[in-house]
One Martini backbone bead per residue (centre of mass of N, CA, C, O) as a GRO file, in nm:
protein
  187
    1SER     BB    1  13.593   9.550  13.623
    2LYS     BB    2  13.832   9.460  13.397
    3GLY     BB    3  13.697   9.207  13.277
    4MET     BB    4  13.426   9.339  13.200
    5ALA     BB    5  13.542   9.564  13.021
    6ARG     BB    6  13.677   9.377  12.812
    7ALA     BB    7  13.418   9.230  12.727
    8LYS     BB    8  13.271   9.481  12.623
    9VAL     BB    9  13.477   9.557  12.408
   10ARG     BB   10  13.459   9.293  12.249
   11GLN     BB   11  13.156   9.316  12.187
   12MET     BB   12  13.173   9.587  12.037
   13SER     BB   13  13.376   9.488  11.825
   14ARG     BB   14  13.194   9.265  11.709
   15SER     BB   15  12.957   9.447  11.620
   16THR     BB   16  13.125   9.625  11.435
   17LEU     BB   17  13.220   9.394  11.253
   18GLU     BB   18  12.938   9.304  11.161
   19GLN     BB   19  12.867   9.570  11.023
   20GLU     BB   20  13.104   9.573  10.824
   21ILE     BB   21  13.035   9.307  10.684
   22LEU     BB   22  12.757   9.386  10.583
   23LEU     BB   23  12.841   9.639  10.421
   24ASN     BB   24  13.047   9.495  10.242
   25ARG     BB   25  12.854   9.292  10.115
   26ILE     BB   26  12.664   9.492   9.988
   27THR     BB   27  12.874   9.658   9.831
   28ASN     BB   28  12.987   9.424   9.662
   29ARG     BB   29  12.720   9.348   9.525
   30ILE     BB   30  12.677   9.620   9.394
   31ARG     BB   31  12.943   9.623   9.226
   32ASN     BB   32  12.857   9.344   9.073
   33SER     BB   33  12.606   9.538   9.000
   34LEU     BB   34  12.387   9.731   8.770
   35GLU     BB   35  12.125   9.617   8.884
   36LEU     BB   36  11.883   9.747   9.064
   37GLN     BB   37  11.709   9.501   9.136
   38GLU     BB   38  11.942   9.332   9.254
   39ILE     BB   39  12.028   9.529   9.471
   40LEU     BB   40  11.754   9.544   9.625
   41THR     BB   41  11.719   9.243   9.681
   42THR     BB   42  11.984   9.205   9.833
   43THR     BB   43  11.931   9.410  10.054
   44ALA     BB   44  11.676   9.281  10.167
   45ARG     BB   45  11.808   9.008  10.237
   46GLU     BB   46  12.038   9.110  10.425
   47ILE     BB   47  11.862   9.260  10.630
   48SER     BB   48  11.686   9.020  10.706
   49SER     BB   49  11.919   8.848  10.814
   50PHE     BB   50  12.031   9.048  11.027
   51LEU     BB   51  11.731   9.098  11.176
   52GLY     BB   52  11.514   8.870  11.144
   53SER     BB   53  11.299   8.918  10.934
   54ASP     BB   54  10.994   8.856  10.777
   55ARG     BB   55  10.995   9.151  10.630
   56VAL     BB   56  11.142   9.315  10.341
   57LYS     BB   57  11.086   9.639  10.203
   58ILE     BB   58  11.089   9.823   9.894
   59TYR     BB   59  10.992  10.162   9.857
   60ARG     BB   60  10.883  10.356   9.573
   61PHE     BB   61  10.854  10.661   9.462
   62VAL     BB   62  10.640  10.851   9.271
   63ALA     BB   63  10.532  11.138   9.126
   64ASP     BB   64  10.242  11.118   9.304
   65CYS     BB   65  10.349  10.973   9.591
   66SER     BB   66  10.331  10.711   9.544
   67GLY     BB   67  10.390  10.344   9.582
   68ASP     BB   68  10.626  10.080   9.528
   69VAL     BB   69  10.694   9.743   9.554
   70ILE     BB   70  11.028   9.639   9.432
   71ALA     BB   71  11.127   9.485   9.698
   72GLU     BB   72  11.186   9.152   9.861
   73SER     BB   73  11.185   8.976  10.184
   74ILE     BB   74  11.102   8.642  10.295
   75ASN     BB   75  11.053   8.475  10.608
   76ALA     BB   76  10.893   8.176  10.649
   77ASP     BB   77  10.598   8.271  10.568
   78ASN     BB   78  10.474   8.484  10.788
   79LEU     BB   79  10.436   8.672  10.539
   80GLN     BB   80  10.309   8.838  10.290
   81SER     BB   81  10.326   8.950   9.983
   82LEU     BB   82  10.395   9.299   9.830
   83LEU     BB   83  10.492   9.264   9.558
   84GLY     BB   84  10.380   9.517   9.325
   85LEU     BB   85  10.248   9.709   9.502
   86ARG     BB   86  10.029   9.990   9.534
   87PHE     BB   87  10.043  10.295   9.718
   88PRO     BB   88   9.904  10.558   9.830
   89ALA     BB   89   9.991  10.878   9.918
   90ASP     BB   90   9.826  10.882  10.196
   91ASP     BB   91  10.000  10.671  10.356
   92ILE     BB   92  10.231  10.907  10.318
   93PRO     BB   93  10.256  11.190  10.433
   94PRO     BB   94  10.423  11.483  10.384
   95SER     BB   95  10.534  11.507  10.675
   96ALA     BB   96  10.676  11.232  10.679
   97ARG     BB   97  10.854  11.270  10.433
   98GLU     BB   98  11.003  11.517  10.538
   99MET     BB   99  11.130  11.374  10.792
  100PHE     BB  100  11.282  11.157  10.639
  101LEU     BB  101  11.460  11.369  10.492
  102LYS     BB  102  11.561  11.575  10.713
  103ALA     BB  103  11.617  11.347  10.964
  104ARG     BB  104  11.642  11.048  10.895
  105GLN     BB  105  11.425  10.887  11.016
  106ARG     BB  106  11.331  10.634  11.250
  107VAL     BB  107  11.062  10.394  11.269
  108ILE     BB  108  10.908  10.241  11.556
  109VAL     BB  109  10.658   9.987  11.574
  110ASP     BB  110  10.410   9.891  11.826
  111VAL     BB  111  10.107   9.758  11.799
  112GLN     BB  112  10.038   9.640  12.079
  113LEU     BB  113  10.136   9.912  12.243
  114GLN     BB  114  10.079  10.174  12.073
  115HIS     BB  115  10.385  10.257  11.979
  116LYS     BB  116  10.650  10.499  11.907
  117ILE     BB  117  10.977  10.541  11.763
  118ILE     BB  118  11.181  10.824  11.709
  119ASN     BB  119  11.483  10.818  11.516
  120ARG     BB  120  11.732  11.058  11.490
  121LEU     BB  121  12.013  11.179  11.296
  122ASP     BB  122  11.893  11.460  11.221
  123CYS     BB  123  11.838  11.788  11.216
  124PRO     BB  124  11.560  11.938  11.085
  125GLU     BB  125  11.673  12.239  11.081
  126THR     BB  126  11.999  12.184  10.988
  127GLY     BB  127  12.101  11.872  10.909
  128LYS     BB  128  12.265  11.792  11.140
  129THR     BB  129  12.427  11.572  11.314
  130LEU     BB  130  12.355  11.405  11.589
  131GLU     BB  131  12.529  11.306  11.856
  132VAL     BB  132  12.263  11.233  11.996
  133GLU     BB  133  12.011  11.064  11.940
  134ASP     BB  134  11.686  11.145  11.878
  135LEU     BB  135  11.422  11.061  12.095
  136ARG     BB  136  11.077  10.967  12.025
  137TYR     BB  137  10.761  10.939  12.176
  138GLY     BB  138  10.449  10.772  12.066
  139PRO     BB  139  10.160  10.737  11.934
  140VAL     BB  140   9.981  10.546  11.732
  141ASP     BB  141   9.812  10.557  11.468
  142PRO     BB  142   9.533  10.374  11.431
  143CYS     BB  143   9.548  10.346  11.123
  144HIS     BB  144   9.839  10.234  11.114
  145ALA     BB  145   9.794   9.988  11.292
  146GLU     BB  146   9.580   9.857  11.101
  147TYR     BB  147   9.762   9.843  10.855
  148LEU     BB  148   9.970   9.651  10.978
  149LYS     BB  149   9.775   9.424  11.051
  150ALA     BB  150   9.681   9.372  10.755
  151MET     BB  151   9.997   9.285  10.692
  152GLY     BB  152  10.089   9.118  10.972
  153ALA     BB  153  10.207   9.340  11.154
  154ARG     BB  154  10.349   9.407  11.495
  155SER     BB  155  10.620   9.524  11.370
  156SER     BB  156  10.840   9.813  11.287
  157LEU     BB  157  11.090   9.936  11.047
  158THR     BB  158  11.167  10.267  10.922
  159VAL     BB  159  11.363  10.383  10.638
  160PRO     BB  160  11.529  10.596  10.448
  161ILE     BB  161  11.574  10.675  10.094
  162VAL     BB  162  11.840  10.870   9.970
  163HIS     BB  163  11.860  11.067   9.661
  164GLN     BB  164  11.981  11.354   9.583
  165ASN     BB  165  11.807  11.492   9.821
  166GLN     BB  166  11.585  11.265   9.791
  167LEU     BB  167  11.296  11.087   9.838
  168TRP     BB  168  11.289  10.767   9.708
  169GLY     BB  169  11.233  10.586   9.981
  170LEU     BB  170  11.165  10.274  10.160
  171LEU     BB  171  11.258  10.078  10.441
  172ALA     BB  172  11.081   9.782  10.555
  173CYS     BB  173  11.039   9.615  10.868
  174HIS     BB  174  10.868   9.312  10.937
  175HIS     BB  175  10.671   9.166  11.209
  176SER     BB  176  10.467   8.912  11.352
  177GLN     BB  177  10.613   9.018  11.606
  178PRO     BB  178  10.733   9.160  11.855
  179LYS     BB  179  11.013   9.402  11.835
  180ARG     BB  180  11.337   9.468  11.931
  181PHE     BB  181  11.584   9.720  11.894
  182ASN     BB  182  11.907   9.762  11.877
  183ASP     BB  183  12.168   9.965  11.824
  184ARG     BB  184  12.310   9.787  11.617
  185GLU     BB  185  12.068   9.756  11.424
  186LEU     BB  186  12.020  10.059  11.372
  187LYS     BB  187  12.316  10.110  11.257
   0.00000   0.00000   0.00000
């Protein structure tokens, strides 16, 4: 019916507007600050607020491929802070780092169901943006599932941060309970 179609268009327009407002708010705060730490902390806080995440951390790779948690936002003390911790290079193997860079993939892990969804924005072979995002489903590596459990996370969303065509770091959203992400949140 026409009424339902109009309602759906209004809802889509509202979610697009919400995305634009979030991006504009982050962009404006970045423009107002030249301090990288403030930019990263603000970004973590805004993403946490938008997704309702228990913890959002920004992880930066260093020269030896290990990484530091350099910014974080924690909601309601559901998860402990990881700020300032260094994680060894083995935690994110070269193959995973390569796919984060080449395909700009987003990985959603459900620890309880022991599965992951890999959502790709770019074709890993050509680097061209995929018209319909490529979704792949697979089992979670048991070691990774245990790793997330040890951090208190029952679900996570990880996205790459790319700077000058290099994998600079990762933004990881952790939840103390299983969480589904809708298309609007992923975009």
